[in-house]
C-alpha positions in Angstrom: 0.0 0.0 0.0 1.2 3.5 -0.9 2.0 5.7 2.2 -0.2 8.3 0.6 -3.2 6.0 0.9 -2.6 5.4 4.6 -2.2 9.1 5.1 -5.5 9.6 3.5 -7.2 7.2 5.9 -5.5 8.9 8.9 -6.6 12.3 7.7 -10.2 11.1 7.3 -10.1 9.6 10.8 -8.7 12.9 12.2 -11.1 15.1 10.4 -14.3 13.1 10.6 -13.9 10.9 13.7 -11.3 12.6 15.8 -13.6 14.8 17.9 -16.8 14.2 19.8 -18.2 10.7 19.1 -21.7 11.6 20.2 -23.0 11.5 16.6 -21.6 8.1 15.7 -22.9 6.6 19.0 -26.5 7.9 18.6 -28.1 5.2 16.5 -29.1 7.5 13.7 -32.1 6.7 11.5 -30.2 6.9 8.2 -26.6 6.2 7.4 -24.3 8.9 8.6 -22.8 11.5 6.3 -19.4 10.1 7.3 -19.8 7.3 4.8 -20.2 9.8 2.0 -17.1 11.6 3.2 -15.2 8.4 3.0 -16.4 7.8 -0.5 -15.0 11.1 -1.4 -11.5 9.8 -0.5 -11.7 7.3 -3.4 -10.9 4.4 -1.0 -14.3 2.8 -0.7 -14.2 -0.9 -1.2 -10.5 -0.7 -1.5 -10.1 -4.5 -1.8 -12.0 -4.9 -5.0 -9.7 -6.0 -7.9 -8.2 -3.5 -10.3 -9.7 -5.3 -13.3 -13.1 -4.4 -11.9 -12.2 -0.8 -11.2 -11.1 -1.2 -7.6 -7.9 -0.4 -5.8 -6.9 -4.0 -5.6 -5.4 -3.8 -2.1 -4.8 -7.1 -0.3 -5.9 -8.1 3.1 -2.6 -7.2 4.7 -3.1 -3.6 3.6 -6.8 -3.8 4.7 -5.6 -4.7 8.3 -3.6 -1.4 8.3 -6.6 0.5 7.0 -9.2 -1.0 9.4 -6.8 -0.5 12.3 -6.8 3.2 11.6 -10.5 3.5 10.9 -11.3 1.6 14.1 -9.1 4.0 16.1 -11.6 6.7 15.1 -14.7 4.5 15.5 -15.2 0.7 15.2 -18.8 1.0 14.0 -17.7 3.1 11.1 -14.9 0.7 10.3 -17.2 -2.3 10.5 -19.7 -0.6 8.0 -16.9 0.2 5.6 -15.2 -3.2 5.4 -18.0 -5.8 6.1 -19.0 -5.8 2.4 -15.8 -7.8 1.9 -17.7 -10.9 3.1 -20.2 -10.8 0.2 -17.8 -9.4 -2.5 -15.2 -12.1 -1.9 -17.9 -14.8 -2.4 -18.9 -13.1 -5.7 -15.3 -12.6 -6.8 -14.4 -16.2 -6.3 -17.6 -18.0 -7.2 -19.8 -15.7 -9.2 -20.0 -15.6 -13.0 -18.0 -13.1 -15.0 -21.4 -11.4 -15.8 -22.2 -11.0 -12.1 -18.7 -9.7 -11.2 -18.9 -7.1 -14.0 -22.5 -6.1 -13.1 -22.2 -6.0 -9.3 -18.6 -5.7 -8.2 -17.6 -3.1 -10.9 -20.7 -1.0 -9.9 -19.6 -1.1 -6.3 -16.0 0.0 -7.2 -17.4 2.9 -9.3 -20.1 4.0 -6.8 -18.4 3.3 -3.5 -21.5 1.5 -2.4 -22.2 -1.5 -0.2 -23.4 -5.2 -0.2 -24.8 -7.3 2.5 -24.7 -11.0 3.4 -27.7 -12.8 4.9 -26.8 -16.0 6.7 -27.9 -16.2 10.3 -31.6 -16.8 11.3 -33.5 -16.9 14.6 -33.0 -20.7 14.9 -29.8 -20.9 12.9 -27.2 -18.6 14.5 -24.1 -20.7 14.9 -25.8 -23.8 13.5 -26.2 -22.7 10.0 -27.2 -26.2 8.8 -30.6 -25.3 10.5 -31.3 -22.5 7.9 -35.0 -22.4 7.0 -34.8 -19.9 4.2 -35.6 -21.8 1.0 -34.6 -21.3 -2.6 -36.5 -23.0 -5.4 -36.2 -23.2 -9.2 -39.1 -21.9 -11.3 -38.0 -22.0 -15.0 -35.2 -19.6 -15.6 -35.7 -18.0 -12.2 -34.8 -18.7 -8.5 -37.4 -17.9 -5.8 -36.1 -17.1 -2.3 -38.3 -17.1 0.8 -37.4 -16.8 4.5 -36.4 -14.5 7.2 -32.8 -13.5 8.2 -31.9 -12.3 11.7 -28.8 -10.3 11.5 -27.4 -8.6 8.4 -25.4 -5.4 8.2 -25.8 -2.7 5.6 -28.9 -4.5 4.1 -31.2 -1.5 3.7 -28.7 0.6 1.7 -26.9 -2.2 0.0 -26.7 -2.6 -3.8 -27.2 -6.4 -3.5 -27.6 -9.2 -0.9 -26.0 -12.5 -0.8 -28.6 -14.9 0.6 -27.6 -18.3 1.9 -30.7 -20.7 1.6 -31.6 -24.3 1.7 -32.6 -26.0 -1.6 -36.3 -26.7 -1.9 -35.4 -29.8 -4.0 -32.7 -31.2 -1.6 -32.9 -30.3 2.1 -29.2 -31.4 2.4 -28.1 -28.8 -0.2 -27.5 -25.1 0.3 -27.0 -22.3 -2.2 -25.8 -18.7 -2.1 -27.9 -16.4 -4.3 -27.3 -12.8 -5.2 -30.5 -10.8 -4.8 -30.5 -7.1 -5.8 -31.8 -4.8 -3.0 -34.6 -3.5 -5.1 -36.0 -7.0 -5.8 -39.8 -7.1 -4.9 -40.3 -9.1 -1.6 -37.2 -7.8 0.2 -38.5 -6.2 3.4 -36.6 -4.7 6.3 -38.4 -5.9 9.5 -36.3 -3.7 11.8 -33.0 -2.3 12.6 -31.4 -3.8 15.7 -30.7 -1.4 18.6 -27.1 -2.7 19.3 -25.1 -2.0 22.4 -21.9 -1.0 20.6 -20.9 -0.2 17.0 -23.9 2.1 16.9 -22.7 3.8 13.7 -23.3 0.5 11.9 -26.7 -0.7 10.6 -27.7 -4.2 11.2 -31.2 -5.5 10.3 -33.7 -8.2 10.5 -34.9 -9.0 6.9 -37.8 -10.8 5.4 -37.7 -12.4 1.9 -41.1 -13.0 0.4 -40.9 -14.9 -2.9 -38.0 -12.9 -4.2 -37.4 -13.7 -7.8 -34.0 -13.5 -9.5 -32.4 -15.0 -12.6 -31.0 -18.5 -12.1 -27.7 -17.1 -13.1 -27.6 -15.3 -9.8 -26.7 -18.5 -8.0 -23.0 -18.7 -7.0 -21.1 -21.8 -7.8 -20.7 -24.3 -4.9 -22.3 -25.1 -1.6 -23.8 -22.0 0.0 -22.5 -23.0 3.5 -19.0 -23.6 2.2 -19.0 -20.3 0.3 -20.1 -18.5 3.5 -17.3 -20.2 5.4 -14.8 -19.0 2.9 -16.1 -15.5 2.8 -15.9 -15.2 6.6 -12.1 -15.6 6.4 -11.5 -12.1 5.2 -14.2 -10.4 7.4 -13.1 -12.3 10.6 -9.5 -11.1 10.1 -10.7 -7.5 9.7 -13.1 -7.8 12.7 -9.9 -8.8 14.6 -8.1 -5.7 13.2 -10.8 -3.4 14.7 -9.8 -4.6 18.1 -6.2 -3.2 17.5 -7.5 0.2 16.7 -9.9 0.4 19.7 -7.2 -1.0 22.0 -4.8 1.7 20.8 -7.4 4.4 21.4 -7.9 3.0 25.0 -4.2 3.1 25.6 -4.0 6.7 24.5 -6.9 7.8 26.6 -5.3 6.2 29.6 -2.1 8.1 29.0 -3.8 11.4 28.7 -5.8 10.8 31.8 -2.8 9.6 33.8 -0.8 12.8 32.9 -3.5 14.9 34.5 -4.7 12.7 37.3 -3.2 13.7 40.7 -1.8 10.7 42.5 0.1 10.9 45.9 2.9 13.4 45.3 2.8 13.4 41.5 0.4 12.1 38.8 -0.9 8.7 38.0 1.7 8.6 35.2 4.4 8.2 38.0 2.8 5.1 39.4 4.7 1.8 38.8 1.4 -0.1 38.8 0.2 2.2 36.0 3.4 1.7 34.1 3.1 -2.1 34.3 -0.5 -2.0 33.1 0.3 0.1 30.1 3.4 -2.0 29.4 1.1 -5.1 29.3 -1.4 -3.2 27.0 1.4 -2.4 24.6 2.5 -6.0 24.5 -1.0 -7.2 23.8 -1.5 -4.6 21.0 1.7 -5.6 19.4 0.9 -9.3 19.3 -2.7 -8.6 18.2 -1.3 -6.7 15.2 1.4 -9.2 14.4 -1.2 -12.0 14.3 -3.7 -10.2 12.2 -1.0 -9.3 9.6 0.1 -13.0 9.6 -3.5 -14.2 9.0 -3.9 -11.6 6.2 -0.7 -12.8 4.6 -2.1 -16.3 4.7 -5.3 -15.1 2.9 -3.4 -13.0 0.4 -1.1 -15.9 -0.6 -4.1 -18.0 -1.6 -5.8 -15.1 -3.4 -2.7 -14.3 -5.4 -2.5 -17.9 -6.6 -3.7 -19.3 -9.9 -6.6 -21.2 -8.4 -7.8 -19.3 -5.3 -11.4 -20.5 -5.7 -10.3 -24.1 -5.7 -7.8 -23.8 -2.9 -10.4 -22.1 -0.7 -13.0 -24.6 -1.6 -10.8 -27.4 -0.3 -9.4 -25.4 2.7 -12.5 -23.6 3.9 -11.8 -21.9 7.1 -8.3 -20.6 7.7 -6.8 -21.5 11.1 -5.1 -18.2 11.4 -8.3 -16.3 10.7 -10.0 -18.1 13.5 -7.2 -17.7 16.0 -6.7 -14.0 15.1 -10.3 -13.2 15.8 -10.4 -15.2 19.0 -7.1 -13.8 20.3 -7.8 -10.1 19.4 -11.2 -10.3 20.9 -9.9 -11.7 24.2 -6.8 -9.5 24.4 -8.8 -6.4 23.3 -11.4 -7.1 26.0 -8.6 -7.4 28.5 -7.2 -4.0 27.5 -10.6 -2.5 27.7 -11.3 -3.9 31.1 -7.9 -2.7 32.4 -8.5 0.7 30.9 -11.9 1.2 32.4 -10.6 0.3 35.8 -7.9 3.0 35.5 -10.6 5.7 35.3 -12.2 4.6 38.6 -15.8 5.6 38.9 -15.5 7.8 35.8 -14.9 4.6 33.8 -18.4 3.5 34.7 -20.1 6.6 33.4 -20.8 8.2 30.0 -18.7 11.2 30.8 -15.5 9.6 29.4 -15.0 7.8 26.0 -13.8 4.6 27.7 -17.4 3.4 28.2 -18.1 3.6 24.5 -14.9 1.9 23.7 -15.6 -1.0 26.1 -19.0 -1.5 24.4 -17.5 -1.3 20.9 -14.7 -3.8 21.4 -17.0 -6.5 22.9 -18.4 -7.3 19.4 -15.2 -8.9 18.3 -15.8 -12.0 20.4 -19.5 -12.1 19.5 -20.3 -11.5 15.8 -19.4 -14.0 13.0 -19.0 -16.8 15.6 -18.6 -16.3 19.3 -15.4 -17.6 20.9 -16.9 -20.9 22.1 -18.1 -21.6 18.5 -14.6 -20.8 17.1 -12.9 -22.9 19.8 -14.9 -25.9 18.8 -14.2 -25.2 15.1 -10.4 -25.0 15.8 -10.6 -28.2 17.8 -12.5 -30.1 15.1 -10.4 -28.9 12.2 -7.0 -28.5 13.6 -6.6 -30.3 16.9 -8.1 -33.8 16.6 -6.2 -36.4 14.4 -6.8 -35.9 10.7 -8.6 -39.3 10.1 -11.2 -38.3 12.8 -11.9 -34.8 11.5 -15.4 -34.1 10.1 
């Protein structure tokens, strides 16, 4: 990545997210103007390939960008990068026509897409998906209800994971344009953190799309593959939030009277901040390593085939788990340093604690990912499912 691009991101964070965070924490009714401001930087959807009009930046560069964005606001960062989940599925397993039609448009417009996987009865157990897709001549018909999906209302298109009506054991991933009749927003979730993001419950009522809108391969496998990139970038948001907490602690300590000096003179404070710095450093190192694993496959001659065989990357799972846990430890330590003020809305630390908690919850909670790491990478190969 060019240094100028990173400077652009940092300037955006300073100008748009560097002051009072009241606006981005207010659960606005419509997408914030800040997303239009980011579009003006020319970096929207920075990961889309150059042949489709994008910047073509890899995931290693994306970790650096998301780290900086999350320093300003994790919800803004999440909104700006979560489209990578759906676009990577289309890029790897969509037809050339779909890629030219949908991804090139996103690169030009700086717009969004959404992925609809989880349901009320199929959160971590996606094999229990009840949304159904059936074939009717040259069309696919999708019906069901999805529980959590970010960016849906203002997305260009949705990637819907559904069970086949013809074979209950088969699952498909179908691209549904947002304006398709039958797509209904049930509600926007009132989330605890990441309140600058927009996550919805969505109903799909006999949504008809051309049969060519089905992506190639099992829908559950494609979703698993798409989650590699988004999980690594979710982990990267923890780095930015942890850095912001560390910096708030330093500013507070310089001005907080303590015994004959300030809190900055306390050896206990020094040890706590030294621990934070170690955790932040390891968090970043592991995210970059996971991103390099991902980029190596994407740069190969048969990325789609390799991912179809590999599925979930071990480093993507462990990066998300470690960064969520280490980030939460940093946030807990930071909030304690503020004493009673750390448990009020008078200081930014409360919002940062709420924001960082999502890393260990969305796209697979830690217990779900622990089980996945165990089943894929711990037990002997012949016994793995």
